[in-house]
N, C-alpha and C positions, 0 to 999 in steps of 0.2 A: 684553279686557274693560276697561271703565272702572275697575273696582275693582282690576284687577291692576296691580301696580307694575312699571314698566319698569326693568330693570336691565341695564347694559352693563359687564360685568366682563372680566377678562383672558380668561376662557374664551370669551366671545362674540367678542372681538377676534381671538383665534387662529383661530376658525372662519371669520370674515369674511376674514382674510388668506389662509387656505387656499383659499377659493373664488376669491379675486381672482387668486392665483397660478395656479390651474388655467385661468382664463380667458385669461391673457396668456402662458402658457408653451406650448411646442410639444406637440402639433401644433395650431397655431392657423390659422384660415382666412385666406387672403390676399384682398385686394380685387382684382377682376379689372381688368386693364389691357388695353383693346381695341387698343392700339397694338402689342402684342406677341402672338406666336402662342400658341395654346393647345395642350394635349395631353391625350389621354384614356388612362386605364388601365382595362381591362375584364377581367373574369374570371367564370367560371362554375363552380359545383360541382354536386353531385347534386341540391341542393334549392333553390338561389337564385342570383341574379346580383348582381354588384357592379361599381361604376364610380366613378372619381375623376377630376374635372376638375382639372388641374394647370397651372401656369405658372411658367416659370423667371424668377428675378430677375437682376440685373446680375452677380452672382457665379456664376451657373449652378446655384444651389440650386433644386430643384423644390418650390414651395409648393402645398399643396392649396387649391383655390378652392371646391370643393363636393364632397359625397359623395352617392351614390345607391345603393340596393339594393332588390331586391324578391324575393319568393318565387316559385318556379316553380309553374305550374299542374299539375293531374293529368296532362294530356296532354304538357306540356312536359318533365315528369320522364322520359318515355320516349324523349326525343330522344337521338341519339348524342352523343358528346363533342364532335365537330366542330360539330354543329348547335347545341349549347348555347353553345359559344364564339361562334359567329356570331350567335346570338340575343342574347348579352351585348353584342356590338358594336352591334347594332341598337338595343338598349335604351339604351345609353350615349349614342349620337349623338342619338337622338330626345328623350331626357330633357333634354340640355343644348343643344338646337337654338337657343335664344335667344342662347347665347354663340358657337356655332360656325357658324351660317348665314352664308354669304357670305365666309368666310375659310378659309385653308388650315390644316389641323391634322394632327397625328400620332395614330394609335391604337396603343397598346401592348397586345399580346395574347400569351398564352403558348402559343397553338396555332400552330405553325409553318406548317401547311398553309394557314391563312387569309391569311398574308402573300403567298401566290402565287394568291389567289382570282381575280384578273383574267386569269391565264394558264391556269387550269384548263380542261381540255377538256370534261369531263362533270361539272359540279357538280350536286348534287341539285336537284330543282325547288324545294324549300322554301328552300334557301340562295340559289338564283338569284332568287327573288321578293324576298327580303329585300334583296339587294344592288341589285336594280333600284330599290327604294324609296329607296336611299341615293345614287342617281346625281346627285342635285341638290347633294350636298355634295362639297367638294374635300378629300380626305383621303388619307393613306398609312398602310397597316398595317405595323407593324414587330414582329417576333418579340422578346419579352422573356421569358427563362426564369422559371418559376414561383417559383424561390427568390429572384428579384429583384423580383417583382411583389407586394410585401407588402401594400400598402393595398387594392388591389382584391381580392386573395386573401382578406384578412381579412373584407371586407364580404360576400363570397359564401359564407361558411361559416355553416351553420345553428348556432344556439345550442343547446347541450346543457345539461341541468340539472347543476349542480355539487353533488355529494353533500356536499362539505365546507362549503357555504354555510350561513349561519344567517339567521334572520329578524331584523327590527329589534327584536322583542320579546325576543330572546335576547341582545342586545348590552347589556352593563352599562356604567354610567358609568365612564369612564377619566379618571384624573387624571395630570397631568404629573409626572414625577419630578424633584425638585429636584437639580440637578447637584452641589450643595455638600453634600448629605447623605452620611453614612457608612453602611456596610452594617449596622452594629450600634451602637446608641447606647443610652444609659440610659433614654430615654423608651420604648423598645420592650421593656424588660425591667423587671419590678417591682423597685424599689429595695430593698424589704424582702428579696426573695429573693437579690439580689446581696450584701446585707449578711450574710445567713445563710450564703451560700456562702463568703464570706471568713472568717467566724468559724470555720467547720469546716475551713479550710485551714491547715496547719501553717506554711507559708511566710508567709502574711499575718499570722497570729498572732505570728510571730517578729518581723516588721517592726513591728507595732503595739506590742509589748512594748518594743522598743528605742526607739521614739519616746517612749514614756511615761518611759523612764529616761534621756532626753536622750543617747542613744548617738551618738557621732560617726561618721557613715558615711564611707566613702572618697570622696575628691573625684570619682572617676570614676563613682560610683554615682548613680543617679537621686535626685532630691530628693523624698522621700516626705512626704505630709501626709494628714491625715484631715479630711474634710468631710462633715458630716451622717452620721457613723458609716461612711463609705465611704472605703476606702484608695485614694488616688490618687497620682500622681507626675508629675514633669516633669523636663526637662534644661535646663541653663543653656548652651545652644549657640546658634549663630547661625542654625540652620535655621528655616524658615518654621513648621514644626510642632513644633519642640523645646520651646518654651515652653508648648505647649498641654497641659492636664491630661489624663492618660491613666489608664485604669482598670487597676489591678493585678488581672490575671485570676486567679481561683483555679483550682486543679487541675481541678476538675470542669467548668469551662467552656472549657478550652483547645480541646477537640475542636470545640465549637460555633463558636468564633472562627475556627479554621482552615477549617472548612467554609464559613463565610460569606465569608471573604477569599480563598478559592481555588476551591472547588467551585461556588459560587453562579453561576447563569446570568448575572448582571449583571457578573461579573468574568471568567468564561469561562476558568478554568484558566490564569491568567497564570504567567509564569516566576518564578524565585526572587527576582530583584531587585525586580520590581514587587509581588509578594506581600509581601515584607518591608517595602517602603515603605508599603503599604496597612495592614499590621498595626501598624507603629510609629506611625502617626498617632494611633491611639486606644487602643492596648493595650500592656501590658507584663507580662512574667512572666520568671522566672529561666530562662536557657537558651533564649531566644526564637529566636535565629538557628539554633541546632542543630535545634530542634524544627521550624521552618518548612522548613528545608533537607531534613530527613528526610521530612517529610510530602509535599513536592512530589516528591521522588525516588521515593516509593513510591505515588504517585497512580495508580490503575488506569487512568483515561482518558488521562492523560499518557504512561504507559508504552506503551499501545496505539498512540499517535500518534507516539511518539518516533522520530527518525530512526535508521536502522540503521548502525552503525559498520562501514564497508567496509574501513577500514584495519587494524582489529584482527582479523586472521585467524589461525586456528590453523595451525601448521606443517604443510606437506604431508607425508603419510605415504608411506614408500617401499614400492613393490611389490618383492618378492624378484626378483632378476635371473634371467632365464632362461638355460638352458644350451645350447639348440639351437633351430633354427628351428621355428616353429609349435608350440612347447610351450605358449605363452600367446598368445591372440588377443583382439582387441576388435572389436566391431561395433556399428553405429549406423545410423540412418536420417536422411536429409537431405530436406527438402521440407516442404510441396508446392512444386514449381516450376511454371513454365508447361507446360501439356500439350504434349509434343513431337509431332512428326509421326508417331511410332510409338505414340502414346497413353500414354506414360509420364509420371508426375508426381513420382516419388520416386527416390532413389538409396540403395541399401543398401551400406554401406561396411564392409569387413573388413580389419583390419591385423594384422600379426605384430609382437609385442613385440621379437623378437630382431633380425630383418633389417630391420624397418620396411617390408616388402614389403606392398603394398596391392592389393585387388581392389575394384571398384565395379560394381554391377549396377543398370541402370535398370529400374524396375518401375512398373506402373500403380497399385499400392496397397501398403500395408505390413501387410496382414493376416497372421495367424499362418501360414496355409498358404504365402503368398508368402515369408515370412521363412525358414520351414523348407526350402523348395525352394532358396533361395539358399544357405543354410548347407550343405546336402547337395552342391550343386554346388562350393562352395569346398573341401569336404572331399575330394571326388573328384579335385580337382586337386592338392592339397597334402598332406593327411593329417588324421587326427583329432587335435585339440588336447586337451591335458590340462585347461586352464582357459580359460573364455570370459567376457569382461567385457562388460557392456551396462548400459544405464540401466534404469529401472523402468517402461518402456512396457508397456502391457497386451499388445502383440503379442510381447514377449520373456518375459512371465511367464505366458502362457496354458498351459492343460493340454497342448495339442498340443506346445508347445515343451519343456515339462518331460518329456514322454515321449521326445522326441528326445534330450534331454540324458541321460536315464536309459539308453536303449538303446545309445547310443554311448559311455557312460562319461565324459561331459564334466562337469566340475565348474563350474557356472555361478556367477558373481559379479556382483552388481548394485549400482550406485551408490545413494547415498541421494537422497531427493527434493530437488530444487532444488540439486543439487551436481554439476554437469557436470564439475567439476575431478577427480572421482574416476575419470573415463574420459577423461583429458586427451589420451592418445595419439590416439584416433580423433576427438576433437573438434577437435584441431589439424589433423588430416588433412582433415576436412570443410571447414575454412576455406581450406586450401590448394587443394583441388579447386574450390571455388566461386570463389576468386579467379582461378584459371587459366581456368575456363570463361568468366568474364566478359570475358576478352580474346579469346576465340575465337568466341563466339556472334554471331549477326546481331542486328539491331535488334528483330526479333520474338521472339527467344530460343527459337523453336520447334525449332531445330536443335541443342540442347545434347546430345541423344543421339548425334549423329554425331561430336561433338567430344570426348565423354567418354573414348574410347580414347587420344586424343592427350594429354589432360590426365593420364591415368594413366601414359602413356609418359614424359612429362616428369618426373613425380614419382618413378618407379621408377629413373630414370637420373640423378637429381640427388644431389649429395653431401649427406649428412646429418651434421650436426656431432656428434650424440650418438654415433653408431657410427663416425664418420670413414670412411665408405665409402658406396657406392651400394647401395640394396636389391637391384638386379638382379645385381650382382657377388656379393653375399653369398648369393644364392639359387642362381645358376647357376655360379658359379666363373669367370666370364668377363665381359667387358664387351660388351654388345650393340653392333652396328654402328648408329650413328645417322646421320641425314642430314648432320650437320656433319662426320662422319668421311670422307665421300665426296670432300671437297675435297682434303684431304691427311691421310694417316696412315701410320704404319709398316705394312708388310705383316703380317697376322695369321699367327702360326705355326700350321701344321696338324699334327695328331697322327694323321693317318690311317695312317701307316706306323710310328708309334711304339707299341710294345706297353706302354710304361710310362705311357701317358696317364692311365689310371684311378688308378694310384698317385700320380702327380704331382698330379692333381686332388684326391685325398683329402688329401695332405699340405698342399696349398695351402689348402684349406678349413679343415683342423684348425688351422693356424696363424692363419688369419683369424678363426675363431670365438674363439680364445683372446684375440686382440686386441680383438675386439668386446665380449666379456664384461668385459674390463678397462676398456674405454672406458665401458660402461654403469655399472659400479661407480663409476668416477671422476666421471661426470656426476651420478650420484645424490649422491655425497659433496659435490660443488660446490653442488648445489641446497640440501642440508641446511645447508651452511656459511653461505650467504648469507640464510637465513631468519631473520626476526625472532622472538624468543621471544614466546609468547603471554602477554599481560598477566596478572599474578597476580590482579588484581581481577575478571577475566572468567572465571577457571577455574571449572569446574562439577564438582560432586561429587554423589554419591547423596544424595537428600533435599532438594536445593535446589529452591526454587520459581522457575520460569522462564516467560518468555513466548516463544511460537514465532513467528518472523518468517515470514510468508507473502506472497510478492510478488504472487500472484494475488488479484484482487478479484472481488466478486460482479458478476453481469451487471446492466446498467442502473444502475451506480453510477459515480461519478467517482473516478479515481485520486487527484486532488488532495485529496479529502476522506476518502479511505479510511483506515482504521486497520489497518495491516499487521502489527501484533503481536497475535496471538491471545491469548485469555484464558488464565489461568495453567495450567501443567502442573507436575506433580511428577516429578523425576528418580528413577526406580526402579531403573535398572540402567545400568552403564557397560560397553559392549561392547569398546571400545578407547579409545585416547587421544582420539579425535575423534568417536566414535559413542556415542550415549546413547539409552536407551529411556525414554520419558516417558509419563506417564499424566495424563489430564484430571482436574482436581480434582473436578468435580461429575459426571463421566461415567466411572466406573472402566473401562468396557469400551473406551473410546477410548484406545488405546495406539499409539504411533508410535515408530519408530526414526529418528532425525534426526542431522544433522551438528551439531557444536558451534557452527559459525559461524552457524547459524540461531537459536540460543538467546540470549535476552536475560536475564541474571541480574537478579533482582529485589532491590532494596534493602529491608531490613526496615522496617516501619512501626510506631512506637510508637503505641498507641491510648490514648485517654483516656476515662474513664467519662462517658457522656452524662448529662444532667440527670435523666432518669427512672431511671437505673441507679446513681446516685451513692451511694445509700444502702446498696448491697450491699457486702459485704466481699470483697476480692480477695486471695487468698493463693496462695502458691507456695512450694515448698521446693527446695533444691538437691539434686542427686543425683550419684552417681558416674558417670563416663563409661563407656559400654559399647562392645561391638564394633559394627562396621558391619553393618546388617541386609541381608538378601537382598531380592530383588524382592517376594516375597509379604509379608514383614514390613514393608517400607517402605510398601506400599499401605495397611496397617492402622495404621501409626504416627501418621499425620497426619490431623487432622480435615478436613472439607470446607473449601474456601477461604472464609474469613471476614474476612481482613485484621483482626486482626493475624496475622502470621506471623513466623518467625524463621529466620535462616540458621543451621543446626545445626553448621556447621563441617565439617572434612574427615574427622575420624576418630571421631566420637561422636554417638550419637543416643539419646534417652531415650524409651522407650515411653510413650504417652499414658496407658495404663491404670495404670502405675506412678505417674505423676504425680498422677492423680486419687485413687488409693488412698492415697498418702502425704499428699496435702493434706487428705483427709477424716479421716485418722487423727490428725493433729496440729491442735489448735485454735490458730488464730493470730488476733490482733486485726486490726481493719480497717486497711488500708494507708493511710498518709498520706504527704505529700510530704517528701522528704529534703532539707533545706536545705543539708546539707553537700556531698552529691554533685551535687544539681541534676538527678538523673535521675528521670523521671516513672514511676510504676508502671504495670503492665499491667492490662488489663481481662479477661484470660483466664488460665486455670490451666495452660496448656501452654507456658510459656516454657522455653527450653532453656539459657539462660545462668545461671551461678551467681549467687546473690543474697547480700546481706549479712544481718546478723542482723535488720534491720527489714523485710526482704522486698524490698529494692530491688536492681535490676540494677547490677552494678559498671560 
């Protein structure tokens, strides 16, 4: 309108530059060069056709010259896939006939059968008519897989409504963010409220009183000054931001500053050094470094994403040494493998802890019935074992297997979740068998069943460093004749005429078993000797708050972006040195028994009263240390997960009800900051550390 004023500001210039960049950036159309050959990409979907006319430049890059697409008619939708693809070729050539007529060109199509259309014996009448129409063109059809035929494939797809889209009327005006602005400045917070917060803070009042009395501060301390009743400071250093005035943050606003400088989406949970730099640019308070470090170390989102320390492992626990063969056994399942010629896909492996003798059974599945049948076959060959070790697979924990264990008097032992080291004997056997089979199988790998007995033969007659003998000799009392013994070996002594054979065999095995037991003890001692001690900072005790490391991720999610440390759990019971029972903080029915290597000990977080809660009084009283609670008491001791939380230590816990009762019985004044200790007060009444007379944590 004539009355309207034309304005061209930075906003309009940015919009114009954005449109200009879209027009000149890829994918931009190339002008056709009729001295070079053309090529077509065509594709068809259930509802539409797509075509792209392309031409290569001097570097071999294919530039699009023109795009075309159309919707299929009601009759065309009923065509077969091959007919739709042929129709797509017809549409592409006829649409771009002004470019293609009289020259040779290539047609790329993802239907491989159409690349041999000229050699087909009985094409359908419809396809025959279409290609008769195209006989006036000189072209060649080349198959191009659909995953590479992007442009034509995109054009042939029908457009579906986007539920997440919004109309133009729903889009609000967006302003650019100034890159030089800080996350929290005085203009975004009322000056009067900042002044009031500082006046109610003991540390700020202490600094102000010292300024009024001309107190001489330490040369290393910041230079404090008051401007418009607001306490500020700066440092006389050479840094770019050191001379900049910084706000002396009162106690009640520390929480807000930390959230803005670390939790805010614009800073995205930066690490310690970056968060410290960001905070120091505009803010100062006593104990800033310790507060920021503790805040980041206890950040819920950072802990969930934090990498799992694979080097800090708990020492491996010893399994009591066995006294005779097949007293303790371990079994596991390997697979799925390539389906063999006999229809098998899995291998069930059973090994003896004493002799290291192994059996392996190829099976089509690892259901409970199959596992039970294999176990009974093993028992019929060797004997009933006293203890059987396995992982926590559902086929090993089913009711059918439990009934087998009960009827045979077998004591079953199961490893903890995600801890295959607990059944290390059979896990190492699995690796050895797979490595051996990989050398024996053919290229198709379907003959692994035929080679499994040979792999077992090699394992049973191989020297084992732990027992310093071969499993076959420890079981049979003699060395089996192997193929390599047929070349040259001493004659084997026969005992057919010796009545003392049985006694000699018994004596030989007894002496051998004694040596084997000593070797097992010696090997276990060597392993314990070379193990690194578990770091004291990572030791877990009952009452600790921990995160659970879970390698598995949800379906349809990326492992790169996954948070592998699950939400907090409370340790309610210690079963052994490395086994703990944990309980979900907000779901008491969720209890798990896990290995200590999967637990991430949480660093406590000091919390600071928010603005709306700063008027409340925060009180707490010290208590004497009591006995360690049992599992039921521990679940009642601690409130739901609210962050703050506290590491209760190794030998003492204070019931929450006693803390509340004590704090309500004693009237205490409102807590203020302690300038002597520099420790900030808590916003909850269930702190477990002793406090001084003013209510502050030592």
